[in-house]
mmCIF file of the N, C-alpha and C atoms, coordinates in Angstrom:
data_MODEL
# 
_entry.id   MODEL 
# 
loop_
_atom_site.group_PDB 
_atom_site.id 
_atom_site.type_symbol 
_atom_site.label_atom_id 
_atom_site.label_alt_id 
_atom_site.label_comp_id 
_atom_site.label_asym_id 
_atom_site.label_entity_id 
_atom_site.label_seq_id 
_atom_site.pdbx_PDB_ins_code 
_atom_site.Cartn_x 
_atom_site.Cartn_y 
_atom_site.Cartn_z 
_atom_site.occupancy 
_atom_site.B_iso_or_equiv 
_atom_site.pdbx_formal_charge 
_atom_site.auth_seq_id 
_atom_site.auth_comp_id 
_atom_site.auth_asym_id 
_atom_site.auth_atom_id 
_atom_site.pdbx_PDB_model_num 
ATOM 1   N N  . UNK A 1 1  ? 60.185 -45.912 18.607 1.00 0.00 ? 1  UNK A N  1 
ATOM 2   C CA . UNK A 1 1  ? 59.126 -45.207 18.262 1.00 0.00 ? 1  UNK A CA 1 
ATOM 3   C C  . UNK A 1 1  ? 59.662 -43.878 17.708 1.00 0.00 ? 1  UNK A C  1 
ATOM 4   N N  . UNK A 1 2  ? 59.957 -43.861 16.469 1.00 0.00 ? 2  UNK A N  1 
ATOM 5   C CA . UNK A 1 2  ? 60.582 -42.753 15.762 1.00 0.00 ? 2  UNK A CA 1 
ATOM 6   C C  . UNK A 1 2  ? 59.545 -41.609 15.804 1.00 0.00 ? 2  UNK A C  1 
ATOM 7   N N  . UNK A 1 3  ? 59.869 -40.315 16.489 1.00 0.00 ? 3  UNK A N  1 
ATOM 8   C CA . UNK A 1 3  ? 59.043 -39.196 16.241 1.00 0.00 ? 3  UNK A CA 1 
ATOM 9   C C  . UNK A 1 3  ? 59.525 -38.393 15.185 1.00 0.00 ? 3  UNK A C  1 
ATOM 10  N N  . UNK A 1 4  ? 58.493 -38.038 14.275 1.00 0.00 ? 4  UNK A N  1 
ATOM 11  C CA . UNK A 1 4  ? 58.662 -37.102 13.207 1.00 0.00 ? 4  UNK A CA 1 
ATOM 12  C C  . UNK A 1 4  ? 58.977 -35.669 13.661 1.00 0.00 ? 4  UNK A C  1 
ATOM 13  N N  . UNK A 1 5  ? 57.834 -35.227 14.363 1.00 0.00 ? 5  UNK A N  1 
ATOM 14  C CA . UNK A 1 5  ? 57.837 -33.906 14.994 1.00 0.00 ? 5  UNK A CA 1 
ATOM 15  C C  . UNK A 1 5  ? 56.799 -33.932 16.104 1.00 0.00 ? 5  UNK A C  1 
ATOM 16  N N  . UNK A 1 6  ? 56.954 -32.844 16.788 1.00 0.00 ? 6  UNK A N  1 
ATOM 17  C CA . UNK A 1 6  ? 56.140 -32.612 18.096 1.00 0.00 ? 6  UNK A CA 1 
ATOM 18  C C  . UNK A 1 6  ? 55.506 -31.010 17.844 1.00 0.00 ? 6  UNK A C  1 
ATOM 19  N N  . UNK A 1 7  ? 54.292 -30.894 17.857 1.00 0.00 ? 7  UNK A N  1 
ATOM 20  C CA . UNK A 1 7  ? 53.557 -29.736 17.562 1.00 0.00 ? 7  UNK A CA 1 
ATOM 21  C C  . UNK A 1 7  ? 52.478 -29.609 18.418 1.00 0.00 ? 7  UNK A C  1 
ATOM 22  N N  . UNK A 1 8  ? 52.338 -28.524 19.465 1.00 0.00 ? 8  UNK A N  1 
ATOM 23  C CA . UNK A 1 8  ? 51.379 -28.179 20.322 1.00 0.00 ? 8  UNK A CA 1 
ATOM 24  C C  . UNK A 1 8  ? 51.176 -29.370 21.232 1.00 0.00 ? 8  UNK A C  1 
ATOM 25  N N  . UNK A 1 9  ? 52.169 -30.178 21.552 1.00 0.00 ? 9  UNK A N  1 
ATOM 26  C CA . UNK A 1 9  ? 52.167 -31.282 22.519 1.00 0.00 ? 9  UNK A CA 1 
ATOM 27  C C  . UNK A 1 9  ? 51.749 -32.569 21.761 1.00 0.00 ? 9  UNK A C  1 
ATOM 28  N N  . UNK A 1 10 ? 51.333 -32.531 20.406 1.00 0.00 ? 10 UNK A N  1 
ATOM 29  C CA . UNK A 1 10 ? 50.876 -33.651 19.701 1.00 0.00 ? 10 UNK A CA 1 
ATOM 30  C C  . UNK A 1 10 ? 52.148 -34.282 19.080 1.00 0.00 ? 10 UNK A C  1 
ATOM 31  N N  . UNK A 1 11 ? 52.484 -35.564 19.442 1.00 0.00 ? 11 UNK A N  1 
ATOM 32  C CA . UNK A 1 11 ? 53.496 -36.422 18.823 1.00 0.00 ? 11 UNK A CA 1 
ATOM 33  C C  . UNK A 1 11 ? 53.258 -36.973 17.527 1.00 0.00 ? 11 UNK A C  1 
ATOM 34  N N  . UNK A 1 12 ? 53.811 -36.711 16.683 1.00 0.00 ? 12 UNK A N  1 
ATOM 35  C CA . UNK A 1 12 ? 53.610 -37.376 15.291 1.00 0.00 ? 12 UNK A CA 1 
ATOM 36  C C  . UNK A 1 12 ? 54.636 -38.075 14.872 1.00 0.00 ? 12 UNK A C  1 
ATOM 37  N N  . UNK A 1 13 ? 54.193 -39.567 15.100 1.00 0.00 ? 13 UNK A N  1 
ATOM 38  C CA . UNK A 1 13 ? 55.368 -40.589 14.923 1.00 0.00 ? 13 UNK A CA 1 
ATOM 39  C C  . UNK A 1 13 ? 54.809 -41.934 14.216 1.00 0.00 ? 13 UNK A C  1 
ATOM 40  N N  . UNK A 1 14 ? 55.758 -42.812 14.047 1.00 0.00 ? 14 UNK A N  1 
ATOM 41  C CA . UNK A 1 14 ? 55.389 -44.198 13.580 1.00 0.00 ? 14 UNK A CA 1 
ATOM 42  C C  . UNK A 1 14 ? 56.211 -45.040 14.665 1.00 0.00 ? 14 UNK A C  1 
ATOM 43  N N  . UNK A 1 15 ? 55.635 -46.426 14.634 1.00 0.00 ? 15 UNK A N  1 
ATOM 44  C CA . UNK A 1 15 ? 56.306 -47.300 15.368 1.00 0.00 ? 15 UNK A CA 1 
ATOM 45  C C  . UNK A 1 15 ? 57.423 -47.940 14.511 1.00 0.00 ? 15 UNK A C  1 
ATOM 46  N N  . UNK A 1 16 ? 58.626 -48.478 15.253 1.00 0.00 ? 16 UNK A N  1 
ATOM 47  C CA . UNK A 1 16 ? 59.780 -48.786 14.504 1.00 0.00 ? 16 UNK A CA 1 
ATOM 48  C C  . UNK A 1 16 ? 59.445 -50.224 13.678 1.00 0.00 ? 16 UNK A C  1 
ATOM 49  N N  . UNK A 1 17 ? 58.231 -50.896 14.146 1.00 0.00 ? 17 UNK A N  1 
ATOM 50  C CA . UNK A 1 17 ? 57.873 -52.265 13.402 1.00 0.00 ? 17 UNK A CA 1 
ATOM 51  C C  . UNK A 1 17 ? 56.732 -51.930 12.573 1.00 0.00 ? 17 UNK A C  1 
ATOM 52  N N  . UNK A 1 18 ? 56.310 -50.672 12.070 1.00 0.00 ? 18 UNK A N  1 
ATOM 53  C CA . UNK A 1 18 ? 55.149 -50.450 11.421 1.00 0.00 ? 18 UNK A CA 1 
ATOM 54  C C  . UNK A 1 18 ? 55.045 -51.063 10.077 1.00 0.00 ? 18 UNK A C  1 
ATOM 55  N N  . UNK A 1 19 ? 54.038 -51.027 9.495  1.00 0.00 ? 19 UNK A N  1 
ATOM 56  C CA . UNK A 1 19 ? 53.819 -51.746 8.035  1.00 0.00 ? 19 UNK A CA 1 
ATOM 57  C C  . UNK A 1 19 ? 53.158 -50.744 7.132  1.00 0.00 ? 19 UNK A C  1 
ATOM 58  N N  . UNK A 1 20 ? 53.264 -51.190 5.879  1.00 0.00 ? 20 UNK A N  1 
ATOM 59  C CA . UNK A 1 20 ? 52.476 -50.183 4.885  1.00 0.00 ? 20 UNK A CA 1 
ATOM 60  C C  . UNK A 1 20 ? 50.814 -50.405 4.868  1.00 0.00 ? 20 UNK A C  1 
ATOM 61  N N  . UNK A 1 21 ? 50.184 -49.546 4.494  1.00 0.00 ? 21 UNK A N  1 
ATOM 62  C CA . UNK A 1 21 ? 50.595 -48.320 3.637  1.00 0.00 ? 21 UNK A CA 1 
ATOM 63  C C  . UNK A 1 21 ? 51.224 -47.277 4.678  1.00 0.00 ? 21 UNK A C  1 
ATOM 64  N N  . UNK A 1 22 ? 51.722 -46.357 4.136  1.00 0.00 ? 22 UNK A N  1 
ATOM 65  C CA . UNK A 1 22 ? 52.353 -45.217 4.907  1.00 0.00 ? 22 UNK A CA 1 
ATOM 66  C C  . UNK A 1 22 ? 51.293 -44.542 5.722  1.00 0.00 ? 22 UNK A C  1 
ATOM 67  N N  . UNK A 1 23 ? 51.660 -44.484 6.976  1.00 0.00 ? 23 UNK A N  1 
ATOM 68  C CA . UNK A 1 23 ? 50.740 -43.795 8.009  1.00 0.00 ? 23 UNK A CA 1 
ATOM 69  C C  . UNK A 1 23 ? 51.537 -43.171 9.064  1.00 0.00 ? 23 UNK A C  1 
ATOM 70  N N  . UNK A 1 24 ? 50.734 -42.426 9.702  1.00 0.00 ? 24 UNK A N  1 
ATOM 71  C CA . UNK A 1 24 ? 51.324 -41.633 10.904 1.00 0.00 ? 24 UNK A CA 1 
ATOM 72  C C  . UNK A 1 24 ? 50.476 -41.891 12.210 1.00 0.00 ? 24 UNK A C  1 
ATOM 73  N N  . UNK A 1 25 ? 50.884 -41.919 13.452 1.00 0.00 ? 25 UNK A N  1 
ATOM 74  C CA . UNK A 1 25 ? 50.239 -41.976 14.618 1.00 0.00 ? 25 UNK A CA 1 
ATOM 75  C C  . UNK A 1 25 ? 50.441 -40.734 15.307 1.00 0.00 ? 25 UNK A C  1 
ATOM 76  N N  . UNK A 1 26 ? 49.316 -40.257 16.002 1.00 0.00 ? 26 UNK A N  1 
ATOM 77  C CA . UNK A 1 26 ? 49.396 -38.990 16.682 1.00 0.00 ? 26 UNK A CA 1 
ATOM 78  C C  . UNK A 1 26 ? 49.072 -39.131 18.127 1.00 0.00 ? 26 UNK A C  1 
ATOM 79  N N  . UNK A 1 27 ? 50.003 -38.973 19.008 1.00 0.00 ? 27 UNK A N  1 
ATOM 80  C CA . UNK A 1 27 ? 49.641 -39.235 20.371 1.00 0.00 ? 27 UNK A CA 1 
ATOM 81  C C  . UNK A 1 27 ? 49.809 -37.955 21.325 1.00 0.00 ? 27 UNK A C  1 
ATOM 82  N N  . UNK A 1 28 ? 49.008 -37.863 22.260 1.00 0.00 ? 28 UNK A N  1 
ATOM 83  C CA . UNK A 1 28 ? 48.903 -36.860 23.384 1.00 0.00 ? 28 UNK A CA 1 
ATOM 84  C C  . UNK A 1 28 ? 48.080 -37.150 24.564 1.00 0.00 ? 28 UNK A C  1 
ATOM 85  N N  . UNK A 1 29 ? 48.504 -37.029 25.823 1.00 0.00 ? 29 UNK A N  1 
ATOM 86  C CA . UNK A 1 29 ? 47.845 -37.156 27.059 1.00 0.00 ? 29 UNK A CA 1 
ATOM 87  C C  . UNK A 1 29 ? 47.011 -38.528 26.908 1.00 0.00 ? 29 UNK A C  1 
ATOM 88  N N  . UNK A 1 30 ? 47.521 -39.640 26.541 1.00 0.00 ? 30 UNK A N  1 
ATOM 89  C CA . UNK A 1 30 ? 46.968 -41.047 26.461 1.00 0.00 ? 30 UNK A CA 1 
ATOM 90  C C  . UNK A 1 30 ? 45.847 -41.084 25.322 1.00 0.00 ? 30 UNK A C  1 
ATOM 91  N N  . UNK A 1 31 ? 45.858 -40.193 24.347 1.00 0.00 ? 31 UNK A N  1 
ATOM 92  C CA . UNK A 1 31 ? 44.940 -40.237 23.404 1.00 0.00 ? 31 UNK A CA 1 
ATOM 93  C C  . UNK A 1 31 ? 45.833 -40.662 22.076 1.00 0.00 ? 31 UNK A C  1 
ATOM 94  N N  . UNK A 1 32 ? 45.164 -41.211 20.901 1.00 0.00 ? 32 UNK A N  1 
ATOM 95  C CA . UNK A 1 32 ? 45.940 -41.650 19.938 1.00 0.00 ? 32 UNK A CA 1 
ATOM 96  C C  . UNK A 1 32 ? 45.077 -41.686 18.717 1.00 0.00 ? 32 UNK A C  1 
ATOM 97  N N  . UNK A 1 33 ? 45.446 -41.102 17.475 1.00 0.00 ? 33 UNK A N  1 
ATOM 98  C CA . UNK A 1 33 ? 44.772 -41.236 16.202 1.00 0.00 ? 33 UNK A CA 1 
ATOM 99  C C  . UNK A 1 33 ? 45.824 -41.783 15.303 1.00 0.00 ? 33 UNK A C  1 
ATOM 100 N N  . UNK A 1 34 ? 45.264 -42.467 14.220 1.00 0.00 ? 34 UNK A N  1 
ATOM 101 C CA . UNK A 1 34 ? 46.147 -43.180 13.127 1.00 0.00 ? 34 UNK A CA 1 
ATOM 102 C C  . UNK A 1 34 ? 45.616 -42.579 11.746 1.00 0.00 ? 34 UNK A C  1 
ATOM 103 N N  . UNK A 1 35 ? 46.408 -42.043 10.962 1.00 0.00 ? 35 UNK A N  1 
ATOM 104 C CA . UNK A 1 35 ? 46.081 -41.639 9.655  1.00 0.00 ? 35 UNK A CA 1 
ATOM 105 C C  . UNK A 1 35 ? 46.920 -42.147 8.612  1.00 0.00 ? 35 UNK A C  1 
ATOM 106 N N  . UNK A 1 36 ? 46.291 -42.811 7.714  1.00 0.00 ? 36 UNK A N  1 
ATOM 107 C CA . UNK A 1 36 ? 46.988 -43.347 6.331  1.00 0.00 ? 36 UNK A CA 1 
ATOM 108 C C  . UNK A 1 36 ? 47.211 -41.982 5.528  1.00 0.00 ? 36 UNK A C  1 
ATOM 109 N N  . UNK A 1 37 ? 48.351 -41.970 4.810  1.00 0.00 ? 37 UNK A N  1 
ATOM 110 C CA . UNK A 1 37 ? 48.754 -40.902 4.168  1.00 0.00 ? 37 UNK A CA 1 
ATOM 111 C C  . UNK A 1 37 ? 49.289 -41.104 2.751  1.00 0.00 ? 37 UNK A C  1 
ATOM 112 N N  . UNK A 1 38 ? 49.093 -42.439 2.232  1.00 0.00 ? 38 UNK A N  1 
ATOM 113 C CA . UNK A 1 38 ? 49.644 -42.609 1.010  1.00 0.00 ? 38 UNK A CA 1 
ATOM 114 C C  . UNK A 1 38 ? 49.103 -41.880 -0.078 1.00 0.00 ? 38 UNK A C  1 
ATOM 115 N N  . UNK A 1 39 ? 47.948 -41.735 -0.489 1.00 0.00 ? 39 UNK A N  1 
ATOM 116 C CA . UNK A 1 39 ? 47.625 -40.697 -1.604 1.00 0.00 ? 39 UNK A CA 1 
ATOM 117 C C  . UNK A 1 39 ? 46.728 -39.488 -0.943 1.00 0.00 ? 39 UNK A C  1 
ATOM 118 N N  . UNK A 1 40 ? 45.977 -39.694 0.015  1.00 0.00 ? 40 UNK A N  1 
ATOM 119 C CA . UNK A 1 40 ? 45.228 -38.721 0.626  1.00 0.00 ? 40 UNK A CA 1 
ATOM 120 C C  . UNK A 1 40 ? 45.446 -38.963 2.165  1.00 0.00 ? 40 UNK A C  1 
ATOM 121 N N  . UNK A 1 41 ? 44.938 -37.989 2.996  1.00 0.00 ? 41 UNK A N  1 
ATOM 122 C CA . UNK A 1 41 ? 45.018 -38.171 4.480  1.00 0.00 ? 41 UNK A CA 1 
ATOM 123 C C  . UNK A 1 41 ? 43.528 -38.496 4.967  1.00 0.00 ? 41 UNK A C  1 
ATOM 124 N N  . UNK A 1 42 ? 43.551 -39.978 5.417  1.00 0.00 ? 42 UNK A N  1 
ATOM 125 C CA . UNK A 1 42 ? 42.504 -40.647 5.796  1.00 0.00 ? 42 UNK A CA 1 
ATOM 126 C C  . UNK A 1 42 ? 42.799 -41.194 7.417  1.00 0.00 ? 42 UNK A C  1 
ATOM 127 N N  . UNK A 1 43 ? 41.616 -40.719 8.084  1.00 0.00 ? 43 UNK A N  1 
ATOM 128 C CA . UNK A 1 43 ? 41.637 -41.297 9.570  1.00 0.00 ? 43 UNK A CA 1 
ATOM 129 C C  . UNK A 1 43 ? 41.357 -42.892 9.628  1.00 0.00 ? 43 UNK A C  1 
ATOM 130 N N  . UNK A 1 44 ? 42.194 -43.505 10.333 1.00 0.00 ? 44 UNK A N  1 
ATOM 131 C CA . UNK A 1 44 ? 42.078 -45.004 10.298 1.00 0.00 ? 44 UNK A CA 1 
ATOM 132 C C  . UNK A 1 44 ? 41.376 -45.197 11.610 1.00 0.00 ? 44 UNK A C  1 
ATOM 133 N N  . UNK A 1 45 ? 41.842 -44.706 12.789 1.00 0.00 ? 45 UNK A N  1 
ATOM 134 C CA . UNK A 1 45 ? 40.943 -44.622 13.985 1.00 0.00 ? 45 UNK A CA 1 
ATOM 135 C C  . UNK A 1 45 ? 41.337 -43.424 14.835 1.00 0.00 ? 45 UNK A C  1 
ATOM 136 N N  . UNK A 1 46 ? 40.523 -43.275 15.854 1.00 0.00 ? 46 UNK A N  1 
ATOM 137 C CA . UNK A 1 46 ? 40.729 -42.080 16.755 1.00 0.00 ? 46 UNK A CA 1 
ATOM 138 C C  . UNK A 1 46 ? 40.314 -42.746 18.070 1.00 0.00 ? 46 UNK A C  1 
ATOM 139 N N  . UNK A 1 47 ? 41.208 -42.624 19.079 1.00 0.00 ? 47 UNK A N  1 
ATOM 140 C CA . UNK A 1 47 ? 40.897 -43.057 20.511 1.00 0.00 ? 47 UNK A CA 1 
ATOM 141 C C  . UNK A 1 47 ? 41.067 -41.793 21.470 1.00 0.00 ? 47 UNK A C  1 
ATOM 142 N N  . UNK A 1 48 ? 40.124 -41.009 21.617 1.00 0.00 ? 48 UNK A N  1 
ATOM 143 C CA . UNK A 1 48 ? 39.902 -39.978 22.400 1.00 0.00 ? 48 UNK A CA 1 
ATOM 144 C C  . UNK A 1 48 ? 40.008 -38.497 22.053 1.00 0.00 ? 48 UNK A C  1 
ATOM 145 N N  . UNK A 1 49 ? 40.385 -38.339 20.819 1.00 0.00 ? 49 UNK A N  1 
ATOM 146 C CA . UNK A 1 49 ? 40.459 -36.866 20.346 1.00 0.00 ? 49 UNK A CA 1 
ATOM 147 C C  . UNK A 1 49 ? 39.161 -36.357 20.052 1.00 0.00 ? 49 UNK A C  1 
ATOM 148 N N  . UNK A 1 50 ? 39.082 -34.963 20.393 1.00 0.00 ? 50 UNK A N  1 
ATOM 149 C CA . UNK A 1 50 ? 37.709 -34.253 19.961 1.00 0.00 ? 50 UNK A CA 1 
ATOM 150 C C  . UNK A 1 50 ? 37.871 -33.851 18.579 1.00 0.00 ? 50 UNK A C  1 
ATOM 151 N N  . UNK A 1 51 ? 36.656 -33.479 17.872 1.00 0.00 ? 51 UNK A N  1 
ATOM 152 C CA . UNK A 1 51 ? 36.543 -33.256 16.698 1.00 0.00 ? 51 UNK A CA 1 
ATOM 153 C C  . UNK A 1 51 ? 37.410 -31.953 16.277 1.00 0.00 ? 51 UNK A C  1 
ATOM 154 N N  . UNK A 1 52 ? 37.658 -31.025 17.197 1.00 0.00 ? 52 UNK A N  1 
ATOM 155 C CA . UNK A 1 52 ? 38.584 -29.917 16.814 1.00 0.00 ? 52 UNK A CA 1 
ATOM 156 C C  . UNK A 1 52 ? 39.745 -30.069 16.829 1.00 0.00 ? 52 UNK A C  1 
ATOM 157 N N  . UNK A 1 53 ? 40.245 -31.116 17.599 1.00 0.00 ? 53 UNK A N  1 
ATOM 158 C CA . UNK A 1 53 ? 41.604 -31.554 17.779 1.00 0.00 ? 53 UNK A CA 1 
ATOM 159 C C  . UNK A 1 53 ? 41.864 -32.334 16.426 1.00 0.00 ? 53 UNK A C  1 
ATOM 160 N N  . UNK A 1 54 ? 41.054 -33.243 15.879 1.00 0.00 ? 54 UNK A N  1 
ATOM 161 C CA . UNK A 1 54 ? 41.258 -33.989 14.714 1.00 0.00 ? 54 UNK A CA 1 
ATOM 162 C C  . UNK A 1 54 ? 41.462 -33.068 13.646 1.00 0.00 ? 54 UNK A C  1 
ATOM 163 N N  . UNK A 1 55 ? 40.620 -32.006 13.461 1.00 0.00 ? 55 UNK A N  1 
ATOM 164 C CA . UNK A 1 55 ? 40.609 -30.926 12.365 1.00 0.00 ? 55 UNK A CA 1 
ATOM 165 C C  . UNK A 1 55 ? 42.149 -30.409 12.388 1.00 0.00 ? 55 UNK A C  1 
ATOM 166 N N  . UNK A 1 56 ? 42.694 -30.099 13.523 1.00 0.00 ? 56 UNK A N  1 
ATOM 167 C CA . UNK A 1 56 ? 43.835 -29.377 13.644 1.00 0.00 ? 56 UNK A CA 1 
ATOM 168 C C  . UNK A 1 56 ? 45.018 -30.368 13.333 1.00 0.00 ? 56 UNK A C  1 
ATOM 169 N N  . UNK A 1 57 ? 44.984 -31.639 13.734 1.00 0.00 ? 57 UNK A N  1 
ATOM 170 C CA . UNK A 1 57 ? 45.863 -32.679 13.462 1.00 0.00 ? 57 UNK A CA 1 
ATOM 171 C C  . UNK A 1 57 ? 45.737 -33.025 11.879 1.00 0.00 ? 57 UNK A C  1 
ATOM 172 N N  . UNK A 1 58 ? 44.760 -33.133 11.291 1.00 0.00 ? 58 UNK A N  1 
ATOM 173 C CA . UNK A 1 58 ? 44.615 -33.316 9.775  1.00 0.00 ? 58 UNK A CA 1 
ATOM 174 C C  . UNK A 1 58 ? 45.289 -32.328 9.109  1.00 0.00 ? 58 UNK A C  1 
ATOM 175 N N  . UNK A 1 59 ? 45.150 -30.973 9.415  1.00 0.00 ? 59 UNK A N  1 
ATOM 176 C CA . UNK A 1 59 ? 45.693 -29.906 8.688  1.00 0.00 ? 59 UNK A CA 1 
ATOM 177 C C  . UNK A 1 59 ? 47.083 -30.037 8.776  1.00 0.00 ? 59 UNK A C  1 
ATOM 178 N N  . UNK A 1 60 ? 47.779 -30.262 10.011 1.00 0.00 ? 60 UNK A N  1 
ATOM 179 C CA . UNK A 1 60 ? 49.318 -30.437 10.141 1.00 0.00 ? 60 UNK A CA 1 
ATOM 180 C C  . UNK A 1 60 ? 49.905 -31.630 9.281  1.00 0.00 ? 60 UNK A C  1 
ATOM 181 N N  . UNK A 1 61 ? 48.911 -32.669 9.217  1.00 0.00 ? 61 UNK A N  1 
ATOM 182 C CA . UNK A 1 61 ? 49.477 -33.685 8.435  1.00 0.00 ? 61 UNK A CA 1 
ATOM 183 C C  . UNK A 1 61 ? 49.405 -33.511 6.901  1.00 0.00 ? 61 UNK A C  1 
ATOM 184 N N  . UNK A 1 62 ? 48.226 -32.778 6.545  1.00 0.00 ? 62 UNK A N  1 
ATOM 185 C CA . UNK A 1 62 ? 48.261 -32.399 5.060  1.00 0.00 ? 62 UNK A CA 1 
ATOM 186 C C  . UNK A 1 62 ? 49.319 -31.383 4.737  1.00 0.00 ? 62 UNK A C  1 
ATOM 187 N N  . UNK A 1 63 ? 49.685 -30.387 5.656  1.00 0.00 ? 63 UNK A N  1 
ATOM 188 C CA . UNK A 1 63 ? 50.684 -29.462 5.335  1.00 0.00 ? 63 UNK A CA 1 
ATOM 189 C C  . UNK A 1 63 ? 52.070 -30.232 5.181  1.00 0.00 ? 63 UNK A C  1 
ATOM 190 N N  . UNK A 1 64 ? 52.285 -31.289 6.052  1.00 0.00 ? 64 UNK A N  1 
ATOM 191 C CA . UNK A 1 64 ? 53.703 -31.973 6.191  1.00 0.00 ? 64 UNK A CA 1 
ATOM 192 C C  . UNK A 1 64 ? 53.505 -33.273 5.530  1.00 0.00 ? 64 UNK A C  1 
ATOM 193 N N  . UNK A 1 65 ? 52.680 -33.597 4.661  1.00 0.00 ? 65 UNK A N  1 
ATOM 194 C CA . UNK A 1 65 ? 52.615 -35.028 4.122  1.00 0.00 ? 65 UNK A CA 1 
ATOM 195 C C  . UNK A 1 65 ? 53.885 -35.493 3.459  1.00 0.00 ? 65 UNK A C  1 
ATOM 196 N N  . UNK A 1 66 ? 54.522 -34.629 2.656  1.00 0.00 ? 66 UNK A N  1 
ATOM 197 C CA . UNK A 1 66 ? 55.817 -34.929 1.983  1.00 0.00 ? 66 UNK A CA 1 
ATOM 198 C C  . UNK A 1 66 ? 56.790 -35.212 3.003  1.00 0.00 ? 66 UNK A C  1 
ATOM 199 N N  . UNK A 1 67 ? 56.912 -34.397 4.026  1.00 0.00 ? 67 UNK A N  1 
ATOM 200 C CA . UNK A 1 67 ? 57.997 -34.580 5.035  1.00 0.00 ? 67 UNK A CA 1 
ATOM 201 C C  . UNK A 1 67 ? 57.701 -36.034 5.776  1.00 0.00 ? 67 UNK A C  1 
ATOM 202 N N  . UNK A 1 68 ? 56.586 -36.228 6.146  1.00 0.00 ? 68 UNK A N  1 
ATOM 203 C CA . UNK A 1 68 ? 56.183 -37.517 6.774  1.00 0.00 ? 68 UNK A CA 1 
ATOM 204 C C  . UNK A 1 68 ? 56.442 -38.723 5.882  1.00 0.00 ? 68 UNK A C  1 
ATOM 205 N N  . UNK A 1 69 ? 56.108 -38.804 4.683  1.00 0.00 ? 69 UNK A N  1 
ATOM 206 C CA . UNK A 1 69 ? 56.537 -39.677 3.675  1.00 0.00 ? 69 UNK A CA 1 
ATOM 207 C C  . UNK A 1 69 ? 57.948 -40.029 3.617  1.00 0.00 ? 69 UNK A C  1 
ATOM 208 N N  . UNK A 1 70 ? 58.718 -38.960 3.360  1.00 0.00 ? 70 UNK A N  1 
ATOM 209 C CA . UNK A 1 70 ? 60.244 -38.869 3.380  1.00 0.00 ? 70 UNK A CA 1 
ATOM 210 C C  . UNK A 1 70 ? 60.878 -39.619 4.648  1.00 0.00 ? 70 UNK A C  1 
ATOM 211 N N  . UNK A 1 71 ? 60.406 -39.107 5.758  1.00 0.00 ? 71 UNK A N  1 
ATOM 212 C CA . UNK A 1 71 ? 60.913 -39.797 6.938  1.00 0.00 ? 71 UNK A CA 1 
ATOM 213 C C  . UNK A 1 71 ? 60.598 -41.213 7.041  1.00 0.00 ? 71 UNK A C  1 
ATOM 214 N N  . UNK A 1 72 ? 59.515 -41.665 6.608  1.00 0.00 ? 72 UNK A N  1 
ATOM 215 C CA . UNK A 1 72 ? 59.061 -43.120 6.536  1.00 0.00 ? 72 UNK A CA 1 
ATOM 216 C C  . UNK A 1 72 ? 60.116 -43.789 5.676  1.00 0.00 ? 72 UNK A C  1 
ATOM 217 N N  . UNK A 1 73 ? 60.201 -43.312 4.397  1.00 0.00 ? 73 UNK A N  1 
ATOM 218 C CA . UNK A 1 73 ? 61.057 -43.949 3.333  1.00 0.00 ? 73 UNK A CA 1 
ATOM 219 C C  . UNK A 1 73 ? 62.664 -44.016 4.026  1.00 0.00 ? 73 UNK A C  1 
ATOM 220 N N  . UNK A 1 74 ? 63.096 -43.119 4.574  1.00 0.00 ? 74 UNK A N  1 
ATOM 221 C CA . UNK A 1 74 ? 64.386 -43.080 5.267  1.00 0.00 ? 74 UNK A CA 1 
ATOM 222 C C  . UNK A 1 74 ? 64.327 -44.077 6.404  1.00 0.00 ? 74 UNK A C  1 
ATOM 223 N N  . UNK A 1 75 ? 63.537 -44.093 7.236  1.00 0.00 ? 75 UNK A N  1 
ATOM 224 C CA . UNK A 1 75 ? 63.544 -44.913 8.388  1.00 0.00 ? 75 UNK A CA 1 
ATOM 225 C C  . UNK A 1 75 ? 63.342 -46.347 7.975  1.00 0.00 ? 75 UNK A C  1 
ATOM 226 N N  . UNK A 1 76 ? 62.457 -46.690 7.145  1.00 0.00 ? 76 UNK A N  1 
ATOM 227 C CA . UNK A 1 76 ? 62.143 -48.128 6.613  1.00 0.00 ? 76 UNK A CA 1 
ATOM 228 C C  . UNK A 1 76 ? 63.155 -48.569 5.398  1.00 0.00 ? 76 UNK A C  1 
ATOM 229 N N  . UNK A 1 77 ? 64.124 -47.812 5.027  1.00 0.00 ? 77 UNK A N  1 
ATOM 230 C CA . UNK A 1 77 ? 64.958 -48.025 4.109  1.00 0.00 ? 77 UNK A CA 1 
ATOM 231 C C  . UNK A 1 77 ? 64.301 -48.338 2.784  1.00 0.00 ? 77 UNK A C  1 
ATOM 232 N N  . UNK A 1 78 ? 63.399 -47.334 2.410  1.00 0.00 ? 78 UNK A N  1 
ATOM 233 C CA . UNK A 1 78 ? 62.707 -47.609 1.054  1.00 0.00 ? 78 UNK A CA 1 
ATOM 234 C C  . UNK A 1 78 ? 63.191 -46.470 0.171  1.00 0.00 ? 78 UNK A C  1 
ATOM 235 N N  . UNK A 1 79 ? 63.136 -46.760 -1.039 1.00 0.00 ? 79 UNK A N  1 
ATOM 236 C CA . UNK A 1 79 ? 63.510 -45.800 -2.143 1.00 0.00 ? 79 UNK A CA 1 
ATOM 237 C C  . UNK A 1 79 ? 62.362 -45.007 -2.735 1.00 0.00 ? 79 UNK A C  1 
# 
């Protein structure tokens, strides 16, 4: 479970056996959301986060989208 970064207690990560499209999982206190980030940030599912938490999460992902994509490429050995 490679963690990309932790911010405000939110773990931005992907699973070691993940699949395309490029996406990120966000976990905190038993809650989880998944966002596809290939071309734009799109919520795939939300299990427990409130609307204001999702807004903050989306902002963080948008600001760090290129870092997340690069970490994905490195971890999954893609060019």
